[in-house]
ROKOL-84656 format. One record per atom (N, C-alpha, C, O): atom name; y, x, z. Coordinates in nm, 2 decimals. Layout:
# residues N
{CA {Y X Z}},
...
This chain:
# residues 152
{N {-0.12 0.08 0.00}},
{CA {0.00 0.00 0.00}},
{C {0.13 0.09 0.00}},
{O {0.13 0.19 0.08}},
{N {0.22 0.06 -0.09}},
{CA {0.35 0.13 -0.09}},
{C {0.43 0.11 0.03}},
{O {0.44 0.00 0.09}},
{N {0.49 0.22 0.07}},
{CA {0.59 0.21 0.19}},
{C {0.71 0.14 0.14}},
{O {0.77 0.16 0.04}},
{N {0.75 0.04 0.22}},
{CA {0.87 -0.04 0.19}},
{C {1.00 0.05 0.20}},
{O {1.01 0.13 0.30}},
{N {1.09 0.03 0.11}},
{CA {1.21 0.11 0.11}},
{C {1.31 0.04 0.21}},
{O {1.32 -0.08 0.21}},
{N {1.38 0.12 0.28}},
{CA {1.49 0.07 0.37}},
{C {1.61 0.06 0.28}},
{O {1.69 0.16 0.27}},
{N {1.63 -0.05 0.22}},
{CA {1.73 -0.07 0.12}},
{C {1.87 -0.03 0.17}},
{O {1.95 0.02 0.09}},
{N {1.90 -0.05 0.30}},
{CA {2.03 -0.03 0.35}},
{C {2.06 0.12 0.36}},
{O {2.18 0.16 0.38}},
{N {1.96 0.21 0.34}},
{CA {1.98 0.35 0.33}},
{C {1.99 0.41 0.19}},
{O {2.00 0.53 0.18}},
{N {1.98 0.32 0.09}},
{CA {1.99 0.37 -0.04}},
{C {2.13 0.38 -0.09}},
{O {2.22 0.31 -0.05}},
{N {2.15 0.47 -0.19}},
{CA {2.29 0.49 -0.25}},
{C {2.33 0.36 -0.31}},
{O {2.45 0.32 -0.30}},
{N {2.24 0.30 -0.39}},
{CA {2.28 0.17 -0.46}},
{C {2.33 0.07 -0.36}},
{O {2.43 0.00 -0.39}},
{N {2.26 0.05 -0.25}},
{CA {2.31 -0.05 -0.15}},
{C {2.44 -0.02 -0.10}},
{O {2.53 -0.10 -0.08}},
{N {2.46 0.11 -0.06}},
{CA {2.59 0.16 0.00}},
{C {2.70 0.14 -0.10}},
{O {2.81 0.09 -0.06}},
{N {2.68 0.17 -0.22}},
{CA {2.78 0.16 -0.32}},
{C {2.81 0.01 -0.34}},
{O {2.93 -0.03 -0.36}},
{N {2.71 -0.07 -0.35}},
{CA {2.73 -0.22 -0.36}},
{C {2.81 -0.27 -0.25}},
{O {2.90 -0.35 -0.27}},
{N {2.78 -0.23 -0.13}},
{CA {2.85 -0.28 -0.01}},
{C {3.00 -0.24 -0.01}},
{O {3.09 -0.32 0.02}},
{N {3.02 -0.11 -0.05}},
{CA {3.16 -0.06 -0.06}},
{C {3.24 -0.14 -0.17}},
{O {3.35 -0.18 -0.14}},
{N {3.17 -0.16 -0.28}},
{CA {3.24 -0.24 -0.39}},
{C {3.27 -0.38 -0.34}},
{O {3.38 -0.44 -0.37}},
{N {3.17 -0.45 -0.27}},
{CA {3.19 -0.58 -0.22}},
{C {3.31 -0.59 -0.12}},
{O {3.39 -0.67 -0.13}},
{N {3.31 -0.49 -0.03}},
{CA {3.42 -0.49 0.07}},
{C {3.55 -0.46 0.01}},
{O {3.65 -0.51 0.05}},
{N {3.55 -0.37 -0.09}},
{CA {3.68 -0.34 -0.16}},
{C {3.73 -0.46 -0.23}},
{O {3.85 -0.49 -0.22}},
{N {3.65 -0.53 -0.30}},
{CA {3.69 -0.65 -0.37}},
{C {3.74 -0.76 -0.27}},
{O {3.84 -0.83 -0.30}},
{N {3.67 -0.77 -0.16}},
{CA {3.72 -0.87 -0.05}},
{C {3.86 -0.83 0.00}},
{O {3.94 -0.92 0.02}},
{N {3.88 -0.70 0.02}},
{CA {4.01 -0.65 0.07}},
{C {4.11 -0.68 -0.03}},
{O {4.22 -0.73 0.00}},
{N {4.09 -0.65 -0.16}},
{CA {4.18 -0.67 -0.27}},
{C {4.22 -0.82 -0.28}},
{O {4.34 -0.85 -0.29}},
{N {4.12 -0.91 -0.27}},
{CA {4.15 -1.05 -0.28}},
{C {4.24 -1.09 -0.16}},
{O {4.33 -1.17 -0.18}},
{N {4.22 -1.04 -0.04}},
{CA {4.30 -1.07 0.08}},
{C {4.44 -1.02 0.06}},
{O {4.54 -1.10 0.08}},
{N {4.46 -0.90 0.01}},
{CA {4.59 -0.84 -0.01}},
{C {4.67 -0.93 -0.12}},
{O {4.78 -0.96 -0.10}},
{N {4.60 -0.96 -0.23}},
{CA {4.66 -1.03 -0.33}},
{C {4.71 -1.17 -0.28}},
{O {4.82 -1.22 -0.31}},
{N {4.62 -1.24 -0.21}},
{CA {4.65 -1.37 -0.15}},
{C {4.77 -1.36 -0.06}},
{O {4.86 -1.44 -0.06}},
{N {4.77 -1.26 0.03}},
{CA {4.88 -1.24 0.12}},
{C {5.02 -1.20 0.06}},
{O {5.12 -1.23 0.11}},
{N {5.01 -1.14 -0.06}},
{CA {5.13 -1.11 -0.13}},
{C {5.18 -1.23 -0.22}},
{O {5.29 -1.23 -0.27}},
{N {5.10 -1.33 -0.23}},
{CA {5.14 -1.45 -0.30}},
{C {5.11 -1.45 -0.45}},
{O {5.16 -1.53 -0.52}},
{N {5.03 -1.35 -0.49}},
{CA {5.00 -1.34 -0.64}},
{C {4.86 -1.40 -0.66}},
{O {4.76 -1.36 -0.59}},
{N {4.85 -1.48 -0.77}},
{CA {4.72 -1.53 -0.81}},
{C {4.67 -1.44 -0.92}},
{O {4.70 -1.45 -1.03}},
{N {4.59 -1.34 -0.87}},
{CA {4.53 -1.24 -0.96}},
{C {4.39 -1.20 -0.91}},
{O {4.38 -1.19 -0.78}},
{N {4.30 -1.17 -0.99}},
{CA {4.17 -1.12 -0.95}},
{C {4.17 -0.97 -0.95}},
{O {4.26 -0.91 -1.02}},
{N {4.08 -0.91 -0.88}},
{CA {4.07 -0.76 -0.88}},
{C {4.05 -0.71 -1.02}},
{O {4.11 -0.61 -1.06}},
{N {3.97 -0.78 -1.11}},
{CA {3.95 -0.74 -1.24}},
{C {4.07 -0.74 -1.32}},
{O {4.10 -0.64 -1.40}},
{N {4.15 -0.84 -1.31}},
{CA {4.28 -0.85 -1.38}},
{C {4.38 -0.75 -1.33}},
{O {4.45 -0.69 -1.41}},
{N {4.38 -0.72 -1.20}},
{CA {4.47 -0.62 -1.14}},
{C {4.44 -0.48 -1.20}},
{O {4.53 -0.41 -1.25}},
{N {4.31 -0.45 -1.20}},
{CA {4.27 -0.31 -1.26}},
{C {4.30 -0.30 -1.41}},
{O {4.35 -0.20 -1.45}},
{N {4.28 -0.41 -1.48}},
{CA {4.31 -0.41 -1.62}},
{C {4.46 -0.39 -1.64}},
{O {4.51 -0.31 -1.73}},
{N {4.54 -0.46 -1.57}},
{CA {4.69 -0.45 -1.58}},
{C {4.73 -0.31 -1.55}},
{O {4.83 -0.26 -1.61}},
{N {4.67 -0.24 -1.45}},
{CA {4.70 -0.11 -1.42}},
{C {4.67 -0.01 -1.53}},
{O {4.73 0.10 -1.54}},
{N {4.58 -0.05 -1.62}},
{CA {4.54 0.04 -1.73}},
{C {4.63 0.03 -1.85}},
{O {4.62 0.11 -1.95}},
{N {4.72 -0.07 -1.85}},
{CA {4.81 -0.09 -1.96}},
{C {4.94 -0.02 -1.94}},
{O {5.02 -0.05 -1.85}},
{N {4.97 0.09 -2.02}},
{CA {5.09 0.16 -2.01}},
{C {5.21 0.09 -2.07}},
{O {5.19 0.00 -2.15}},
{N {5.33 0.12 -2.03}},
{CA {5.45 0.06 -2.08}},
{C {5.46 0.08 -2.23}},
{O {5.51 0.00 -2.31}},
{N {5.41 0.20 -2.28}},
{CA {5.41 0.23 -2.42}},
{C {5.31 0.15 -2.50}},
{O {5.32 0.15 -2.62}},
{N {5.21 0.09 -2.44}},
{CA {5.11 0.01 -2.50}},
{C {4.98 0.08 -2.52}},
{O {4.97 0.20 -2.51}},
{N {4.88 0.00 -2.55}},
{CA {4.74 0.05 -2.57}},
{C {4.67 -0.05 -2.66}},
{O {4.69 -0.17 -2.65}},
{N {4.58 0.00 -2.74}},
{CA {4.50 -0.08 -2.83}},
{C {4.40 -0.16 -2.74}},
{O {4.35 -0.11 -2.64}},
{N {4.38 -0.29 -2.78}},
{CA {4.28 -0.37 -2.70}},
{C {4.15 -0.30 -2.70}},
{O {4.08 -0.31 -2.60}},
{N {4.10 -0.24 -2.81}},
{CA {3.97 -0.18 -2.81}},
{C {3.96 -0.06 -2.72}},
{O {3.85 -0.03 -2.67}},
{N {4.07 0.00 -2.69}},
{CA {4.07 0.11 -2.59}},
{C {4.05 0.06 -2.45}},
{O {3.99 0.13 -2.37}},
{N {4.10 -0.06 -2.42}},
{CA {4.08 -0.12 -2.29}},
{C {3.93 -0.15 -2.28}},
{O {3.87 -0.14 -2.17}},
{N {3.87 -0.20 -2.38}},
{CA {3.72 -0.22 -2.38}},
{C {3.65 -0.10 -2.34}},
{O {3.56 -0.10 -2.26}},
{N {3.68 0.02 -2.41}},
{CA {3.62 0.14 -2.38}},
{C {3.64 0.19 -2.23}},
{O {3.55 0.23 -2.16}},
{N {3.77 0.18 -2.19}},
{CA {3.81 0.23 -2.05}},
{C {3.74 0.15 -1.94}},
{O {3.71 0.20 -1.84}},
{N {3.72 0.02 -1.97}},
{CA {3.66 -0.07 -1.86}},
{C {3.51 -0.08 -1.87}},
{O {3.45 -0.11 -1.77}},
{N {3.45 -0.06 -1.99}},
{CA {3.31 -0.08 -2.00}},
{C {3.27 -0.23 -2.01}},
{O {3.16 -0.27 -2.02}},
{N {3.38 -0.32 -2.02}},
{CA {3.35 -0.46 -2.03}},
{C {3.34 -0.50 -2.18}},
{O {3.39 -0.42 -2.26}},
{N {3.27 -0.61 -2.21}},
{CA {3.26 -0.65 -2.35}},
{C {3.39 -0.70 -2.40}},
{O {3.48 -0.74 -2.32}},
{N {3.40 -0.71 -2.53}},
{CA {3.53 -0.76 -2.60}},
{C {3.57 -0.90 -2.55}},
{O {3.69 -0.92 -2.53}},
{N {3.47 -0.98 -2.54}},
{CA {3.50 -1.12 -2.50}},
{C {3.56 -1.13 -2.36}},
{O {3.66 -1.20 -2.33}},
{N {3.51 -1.05 -2.27}},
{CA {3.56 -1.05 -2.13}},
{C {3.70 -0.99 -2.12}},
{O {3.79 -1.05 -2.05}},
{N {3.73 -0.89 -2.20}},
{CA {3.86 -0.83 -2.21}},
{C {3.96 -0.93 -2.27}},
{O {4.07 -0.95 -2.22}},
{N {3.91 -1.00 -2.37}},
{CA {4.00 -1.10 -2.44}},
{C {4.04 -1.21 -2.34}},
{O {4.15 -1.25 -2.34}},
{N {3.94 -1.25 -2.27}},
{CA {3.96 -1.36 -2.17}},
{C {4.07 -1.31 -2.06}},
{O {4.16 -1.39 -2.03}},
{N {4.05 -1.19 -2.01}},
{CA {4.14 -1.14 -1.91}},
{C {4.28 -1.12 -1.97}},
{O {4.38 -1.15 -1.91}},
{N {4.29 -1.07 -2.10}},
{CA {4.42 -1.05 -2.16}},
{C {4.48 -1.19 -2.19}},
{O {4.61 -1.20 -2.18}},
{N {4.41 -1.29 -2.23}},
{CA {4.46 -1.42 -2.25}},
{C {4.52 -1.48 -2.12}},
{O {4.63 -1.53 -2.12}},
{N {4.45 -1.45 -2.01}},
{CA {4.50 -1.50 -1.88}},
{C {4.63 -1.42 -1.84}},
{O {4.72 -1.49 -1.79}},
{N {4.63 -1.29 -1.86}},
{CA {4.75 -1.21 -1.83}},
{C {4.87 -1.25 -1.91}},
{O {4.98 -1.25 -1.87}},
{N {4.84 -1.28 -2.04}},
{CA {4.94 -1.32 -2.13}},
{C {5.00 -1.46 -2.09}},
{O {5.12 -1.48 -2.10}},
{N {4.91 -1.55 -2.05}},
{CA {4.95 -1.68 -2.00}},
{C {5.04 -1.67 -1.88}},
{O {5.13 -1.76 -1.85}},
{N {5.03 -1.56 -1.80}},
{CA {5.12 -1.54 -1.68}},
{C {5.24 -1.47 -1.72}},
{O {5.33 -1.45 -1.64}},
{N {5.25 -1.43 -1.85}},
{CA {5.37 -1.35 -1.91}},
{C {5.37 -1.21 -1.84}},
{O {5.48 -1.15 -1.83}},
{N {5.26 -1.16 -1.81}},
{CA {5.25 -1.02 -1.75}},
{C {5.22 -0.91 -1.85}},
{O {5.24 -0.80 -1.82}},
{N {5.18 -0.96 -1.97}},
{CA {5.16 -0.86 -2.08}},
{C {5.22 -0.92 -2.21}},
{O {5.25 -1.04 -2.22}},
{N {5.24 -0.83 -2.31}},
{CA {5.28 -0.87 -2.44}},
{C {5.17 -0.82 -2.54}},
{O {5.14 -0.70 -2.53}},
{N {5.12 -0.90 -2.62}},
{CA {5.01 -0.87 -2.71}},
{C {5.07 -0.88 -2.85}},
{O {5.12 -0.99 -2.89}},
{N {5.07 -0.77 -2.93}},
{CA {5.12 -0.77 -3.07}},
{C {5.01 -0.73 -3.16}},
{O {4.94 -0.62 -3.14}},
{N {4.99 -0.80 -3.27}},
{CA {4.89 -0.77 -3.37}},
{C {4.95 -0.65 -3.45}},
{O {5.07 -0.66 -3.49}},
{N {4.86 -0.56 -3.49}},
{CA {4.91 -0.44 -3.57}},
{C {4.92 -0.50 -3.71}},
{O {4.83 -0.55 -3.77}},
{N {5.04 -0.48 -3.77}},
{CA {5.07 -0.54 -3.91}},
{C {4.97 -0.49 -4.01}},
{O {4.93 -0.57 -4.10}},
{N {4.93 -0.36 -4.01}},
{CA {4.84 -0.31 -4.11}},
{C {4.70 -0.35 -4.10}},
{O {4.62 -0.35 -4.19}},
{N {4.66 -0.39 -3.97}},
{CA {4.52 -0.43 -3.94}},
{C {4.52 -0.55 -3.84}},
{O {4.54 -0.53 -3.72}},
{N {4.51 -0.66 -3.90}},
{CA {4.52 -0.79 -3.82}},
{C {4.41 -0.80 -3.71}},
{O {4.42 -0.88 -3.62}},
{N {4.30 -0.71 -3.72}},
{CA {4.20 -0.71 -3.62}},
{C {4.23 -0.63 -3.49}},
{O {4.16 -0.64 -3.39}},
{N {4.34 -0.55 -3.50}},
{CA {4.38 -0.47 -3.39}},
{C {4.50 -0.53 -3.32}},
{O {4.59 -0.59 -3.39}},
{N {4.51 -0.51 -3.19}},
{CA {4.62 -0.56 -3.11}},
{C {4.67 -0.45 -3.02}},
{O {4.59 -0.38 -2.96}},
{N {4.80 -0.44 -3.00}},
{CA {4.86 -0.35 -2.91}},
{C {4.90 -0.43 -2.79}},
{O {4.97 -0.53 -2.80}},
{N {4.86 -0.38 -2.67}},
{CA {4.89 -0.45 -2.55}},
{C {5.00 -0.37 -2.47}},
{O {4.98 -0.25 -2.45}},
{N {5.10 -0.44 -2.43}},
{CA {5.21 -0.37 -2.34}},
{C {5.23 -0.45 -2.22}},
{O {5.21 -0.58 -2.22}},
{N {5.26 -0.39 -2.11}},
{CA {5.30 -0.46 -1.99}},
{C {5.44 -0.51 -2.00}},
{O {5.53 -0.45 -2.05}},
{N {5.46 -0.64 -1.96}},
{CA {5.59 -0.70 -1.97}},
{C {5.67 -0.66 -1.85}},
{O {5.62 -0.61 -1.75}},
{N {5.80 -0.69 -1.85}},
{CA {5.88 -0.66 -1.73}},
{C {5.83 -0.74 -1.61}},
{O {5.83 -0.68 -1.50}},
{N {5.79 -0.86 -1.63}},
{CA {5.73 -0.94 -1.52}},
{C {5.60 -0.88 -1.47}},
{O {5.57 -0.87 -1.35}},
{N {5.52 -0.83 -1.56}},
{CA {5.39 -0.76 -1.52}},
{C {5.42 -0.64 -1.44}},
{O {5.35 -0.61 -1.35}},
{N {5.52 -0.56 -1.48}},
{CA {5.56 -0.44 -1.41}},
{C {5.60 -0.48 -1.27}},
{O {5.57 -0.40 -1.17}},
{N {5.68 -0.58 -1.25}},
{CA {5.72 -0.63 -1.12}},
{C {5.60 -0.66 -1.03}},
{O {5.59 -0.63 -0.91}},
{N {5.50 -0.73 -1.09}},
{CA {5.38 -0.77 -1.02}},
{C {5.31 -0.64 -0.97}},
{O {5.27 -0.63 -0.86}},
{N {5.29 -0.55 -1.07}},
{CA {5.22 -0.42 -1.03}},
{C {5.29 -0.35 -0.92}},
{O {5.22 -0.29 -0.83}},
{N {5.42 -0.34 -0.93}},
{CA {5.50 -0.26 -0.83}},
{C {5.47 -0.33 -0.69}},
{O {5.45 -0.26 -0.59}},
{N {5.48 -0.46 -0.68}},
{CA {5.46 -0.53 -0.56}},
{C {5.32 -0.52 -0.51}},
{O {5.29 -0.49 -0.39}},
{N {5.22 -0.53 -0.59}},
{CA {5.08 -0.52 -0.55}},
{C {5.04 -0.38 -0.51}},
{O {4.97 -0.35 -0.41}},
{N {5.09 -0.28 -0.59}},
{CA {5.06 -0.14 -0.56}},
{C {5.13 -0.10 -0.43}},
{O {5.07 -0.02 -0.35}},
{N {5.24 -0.15 -0.40}},
{CA {5.31 -0.12 -0.27}},
{C {5.23 -0.18 -0.16}},
{O {5.21 -0.12 -0.05}},
{N {5.18 -0.30 -0.17}},
{CA {5.10 -0.37 -0.07}},
{C {4.97 -0.29 -0.05}},
{O {4.92 -0.27 0.07}},
{N {4.91 -0.24 -0.16}},
{CA {4.78 -0.17 -0.14}},
{C {4.80 -0.03 -0.09}},
{O {4.71 0.03 -0.03}},
{N {4.92 0.03 -0.11}},
{CA {4.95 0.16 -0.05}},
{C {4.93 0.16 0.10}},
{O {4.90 0.27 0.16}},
{N {4.96 0.05 0.16}},
{CA {4.94 0.04 0.31}},
{C {4.80 0.04 0.35}},
{O {4.77 0.05 0.47}},
{N {4.71 0.02 0.26}},
{CA {4.56 0.01 0.28}},
{C {4.50 0.15 0.26}},
{O {4.40 0.18 0.33}},
{N {4.55 0.22 0.17}},
{CA {4.49 0.35 0.13}},
{C {4.47 0.45 0.24}},
{O {4.36 0.50 0.26}},
{N {4.58 0.47 0.31}},
{CA {4.57 0.57 0.42}},
{C {4.47 0.53 0.53}},
{O {4.39 0.61 0.57}},
{N {4.48 0.41 0.58}},
{CA {4.38 0.37 0.69}},
{C {4.23 0.37 0.63}},
{O {4.14 0.41 0.70}},
{N {4.22 0.34 0.50}},
{CA {4.08 0.34 0.44}},
{C {4.03 0.48 0.44}},
{O {3.91 0.50 0.45}},
{N {4.11 0.58 0.42}},
{CA {4.07 0.72 0.41}},
{C {4.06 0.79 0.54}},
{O {4.04 0.91 0.55}},
{N {4.08 0.72 0.65}},
{CA {4.08 0.78 0.78}},
{C {3.95 0.85 0.81}},
{O {3.84 0.80 0.79}},
{N {3.96 0.98 0.86}},
{CA {3.84 1.05 0.89}},
{C {3.79 1.13 0.77}},
{O {3.68 1.20 0.78}},
{N {3.85 1.12 0.65}},
{CA {3.80 1.19 0.53}},
{C {3.91 1.29 0.49}},
{O {4.02 1.26 0.47}},
{N {3.87 1.42 0.50}},
{CA {3.96 1.53 0.46}},
{C {4.00 1.52 0.31}},
{O {3.92 1.46 0.23}},
{N {4.10 1.60 0.27}},
{CA {4.14 1.61 0.13}},
{C {4.02 1.67 0.05}},
{O {3.99 1.63 -0.06}},
{N {3.96 1.77 0.11}},
{CA {3.85 1.84 0.05}},
{C {3.73 1.74 0.03}},
{O {3.67 1.73 -0.08}},
{N {3.70 1.66 0.14}},
{CA {3.59 1.57 0.13}},
{C {3.62 1.46 0.02}},
{O {3.53 1.41 -0.05}},
{N {3.75 1.42 0.01}},
{CA {3.79 1.32 -0.08}},
{C {3.77 1.37 -0.23}},
{O {3.72 1.30 -0.31}},
{N {3.80 1.50 -0.25}},
{CA {3.79 1.56 -0.38}},
{C {3.64 1.57 -0.42}},
{O {3.60 1.54 -0.53}},
{N {3.55 1.61 -0.32}},
{CA {3.41 1.62 -0.34}},
{C {3.35 1.48 -0.37}},
{O {3.27 1.46 -0.46}},
{N {3.40 1.38 -0.30}},
{CA {3.36 1.24 -0.32}},
{C {3.39 1.19 -0.46}},
{O {3.31 1.13 -0.53}},
{N {3.51 1.22 -0.50}},
{CA {3.56 1.17 -0.63}},
{C {3.48 1.24 -0.74}},
{O {3.44 1.18 -0.84}},
{N {3.45 1.37 -0.73}},
{CA {3.37 1.44 -0.82}},
{C {3.23 1.39 -0.83}},
{O {3.17 1.37 -0.93}},
{N {3.17 1.36 -0.71}},
{CA {3.04 1.31 -0.70}},
{C {3.03 1.17 -0.77}},
{O {2.93 1.14 -0.84}},
{N {3.13 1.08 -0.74}},
{CA {3.13 0.95 -0.80}},
{C {3.14 0.96 -0.95}},
{O {3.07 0.89 -1.03}},
{N {3.22 1.05 -1.00}},
{CA {3.23 1.07 -1.15}},
{C {3.10 1.12 -1.21}},
{O {3.06 1.07 -1.31}},
{N {3.03 1.21 -1.14}},
{CA {2.91 1.26 -1.19}},
{C {2.80 1.15 -1.19}},
{O {2.72 1.14 -1.28}},
{N {2.80 1.07 -1.08}},
{CA {2.70 0.96 -1.08}},
{C {2.73 0.86 -1.19}},
{O {2.63 0.82 -1.26}},
{N {2.85 0.83 -1.22}},
{CA {2.89 0.74 -1.33}},
{C {2.84 0.80 -1.46}},
{O {2.79 0.73 -1.54}},
{N {2.87 0.92 -1.48}},
{CA {2.83 0.99 -1.61}},
{C {2.68 0.99 -1.63}},
{O {2.63 0.96 -1.73}},
{N {2.61 1.01 -1.52}},
{CA {2.46 1.01 -1.52}},
{C {2.41 0.87 -1.56}},
{O {2.32 0.86 -1.64}},
{N {2.47 0.77 -1.49}},
{CA {2.43 0.63 -1.52}},
{C {2.45 0.59 -1.66}},
{O {2.37 0.52 -1.72}},
{N {2.57 0.63 -1.71}},
{CA {2.60 0.60 -1.85}},
{C {2.50 0.66 -1.95}},
{O {2.45 0.59 -2.04}},
{N {2.46 0.78 -1.92}},
{CA {2.35 0.85 -2.01}},
{C {2.22 0.78 -1.99}},
{O {2.15 0.76 -2.09}},
{N {2.18 0.73 -1.87}},
{CA {2.06 0.66 -1.85}},
{C {2.06 0.53 -1.93}},
{O {1.96 0.49 -1.99}},
{N {2.17 0.46 -1.92}},
{CA {2.18 0.33 -1.99}},
{C {2.18 0.35 -2.14}},
{O {2.11 0.27 -2.21}},
{N {2.24 0.45 -2.19}},
{CA {2.23 0.48 -2.33}},
{C {2.09 0.51 -2.38}},
{O {2.05 0.46 -2.48}},
{N {2.02 0.58 -2.29}},
{CA {1.88 0.61 -2.33}},
{C {1.79 0.49 -2.32}},
{O {1.71 0.47 -2.41}},
{N {1.82 0.40 -2.22}},
{CA {1.74 0.28 -2.21}},
{C {1.76 0.18 -2.32}},
{O {1.67 0.11 -2.37}},
{N {1.89 0.18 -2.37}},
{CA {1.93 0.09 -2.47}},
{C {1.90 0.15 -2.61}},
{O {1.91 0.08 -2.71}},
{N {1.85 0.28 -2.61}},
{CA {1.81 0.35 -2.73}},
{C {1.88 0.33 -2.85}},
{O {1.85 0.38 -2.95}},
């Protein structure tokens, strides 16, 4: 008989719990600041530079499918937080820019979240933080290679 895994001691479980808690915290902060925004929409909005970005590039940066990004951009556009312009030479491409209202939202939300960052990092040195960030990046790169291999 196989020995049962203590799931709570696995990396996958710990990362899942961290992501769940982070998402809960983000929802609370957003609610307390009075903005109706999801964590997914917030992160997407942060990826949009004032100079603009192609919609396809957002798909690559997020790893989400085109339909999911389109839905999020439609929602952000409905809030007037982004400006979407079709590229004249190629109607299938769109350039996304953050609007002045979107910039205001980001400034307010990022300010509210800055009050969370320091307490969240309590007990973690700058060196440990750097090692953690490098390890997370390596894990992500490894997982992407595994998914590519599995999807052949």
